[in-house]
PAPA-923753 format. One record per residue (C-alpha): residue number from 1; residue in one letter; chain; x, y, z. Coordinates in nm, 3 decimals. Layout:
N
> NUM A A X Y Z
...
END
This chain:
89
> 1 M A 6.554 0.370 -2.689
> 2 K A 6.204 0.194 -2.679
> 3 L A 6.175 -0.178 -2.678
> 4 N A 5.892 -0.420 -2.713
> 5 K A 5.862 -0.721 -2.481
> 6 K A 6.023 -0.948 -2.719
> 7 S A 6.324 -0.725 -2.801
> 8 R A 6.343 -0.658 -2.415
> 9 K A 6.369 -1.032 -2.390
> 10 L A 6.623 -1.082 -2.645
> 11 Y A 6.857 -0.806 -2.508
> 12 S A 6.822 -0.947 -2.144
> 13 D A 6.919 -1.278 -2.264
> 14 A A 7.215 -1.159 -2.459
> 15 I A 7.340 -0.947 -2.167
> 16 D A 7.300 -1.282 -1.925
> 17 S A 7.506 -1.457 -2.188
> 18 M A 7.788 -1.189 -2.203
> 19 Q A 7.786 -1.191 -1.833
> 20 E A 7.836 -1.567 -1.815
> 21 G A 8.106 -1.564 -2.071
> 22 L A 8.285 -1.289 -1.893
> 23 E A 8.250 -1.468 -1.554
> 24 A A 8.406 -1.791 -1.723
> 25 M A 8.708 -1.578 -1.859
> 26 I A 8.781 -1.423 -1.538
> 27 D A 8.768 -1.760 -1.373
> 28 L A 9.020 -1.913 -1.623
> 29 Y A 9.243 -1.594 -1.573
> 30 N A 9.228 -1.636 -1.188
> 31 E A 9.310 -2.002 -1.243
> 32 A A 9.581 -1.954 -1.494
> 33 E A 9.953 -2.024 -1.387
> 34 E A 10.279 -1.856 -1.555
> 35 D A 10.411 -2.038 -1.824
> 36 I A 10.784 -2.099 -1.740
> 37 P A 10.959 -2.266 -2.008
> 38 L A 11.194 -2.572 -1.897
> 39 I A 11.474 -2.465 -2.118
> 40 N A 11.557 -2.116 -2.185
> 41 F A 11.718 -2.146 -2.549
> 42 E A 11.931 -1.862 -2.692
> 43 K A 11.764 -1.655 -2.973
> 44 G A 11.998 -1.795 -3.221
> 45 V A 11.922 -2.156 -3.116
> 46 Q A 11.535 -2.084 -3.126
> 47 E A 11.582 -1.961 -3.485
> 48 E A 11.744 -2.280 -3.574
> 49 I A 11.503 -2.498 -3.423
> 50 E A 11.216 -2.316 -3.610
> 51 K A 11.383 -2.349 -3.943
> 52 A A 11.451 -2.715 -3.866
> 53 K A 11.077 -2.768 -3.760
> 54 K A 10.982 -2.609 -4.090
> 55 K A 11.223 -2.826 -4.297
> 56 Y A 11.167 -3.189 -4.112
> 57 G A 10.855 -3.124 -3.927
> 58 S A 10.768 -3.053 -3.537
> 59 S A 10.746 -3.403 -3.428
> 60 F A 11.080 -3.531 -3.580
> 61 I A 11.286 -3.218 -3.431
> 62 D A 11.098 -3.263 -3.123
> 63 G A 11.199 -3.628 -3.090
> 64 K A 11.561 -3.558 -3.190
> 65 I A 11.578 -3.265 -2.911
> 66 N A 11.408 -3.496 -2.666
> 67 A A 11.672 -3.776 -2.719
> 68 I A 11.972 -3.551 -2.687
> 69 V A 11.825 -3.389 -2.348
> 70 K A 11.764 -3.729 -2.213
> 71 E A 12.111 -3.843 -2.310
> 72 V A 12.274 -3.528 -2.161
> 73 L A 12.038 -3.579 -1.828
> 74 S A 12.166 -3.934 -1.819
> 75 F A 12.522 -3.809 -1.712
> 76 L A 12.400 -3.610 -1.437
> 77 P A 12.358 -3.795 -1.105
> 78 I A 12.002 -3.617 -1.055
> 79 D A 11.899 -3.846 -0.760
> 80 E A 12.219 -3.797 -0.578
> 81 P A 12.279 -3.482 -0.333
> 82 L A 12.427 -3.190 -0.486
> 83 A A 12.814 -3.172 -0.495
> 84 D A 12.954 -2.875 -0.333
> 85 Q A 13.151 -2.763 -0.652
> 86 V A 12.825 -2.747 -0.841
> 87 K A 12.582 -2.450 -0.767
> 88 K A 12.219 -2.466 -0.865
> 89 D A 12.080 -2.157 -1.037
END
């Protein structure tokens, strides 16, 4: 392929831009952490949550789920040492 000076410069600039983009993507990938869900919902529960969000809206359902989880957690002595009869996963 034959290129004039202008085309050569355009190709060179394009290659430089692609290289910079690739380096940025590699940096993002290397800095990424695994997304581990806080709660592993059963498949049926996930489906019901999705249905509810479609019907009532995400923020409303998120608020309800947060309120329920907060209430359940309030019953647990989180700041106290773990009792012998309760095992962590």
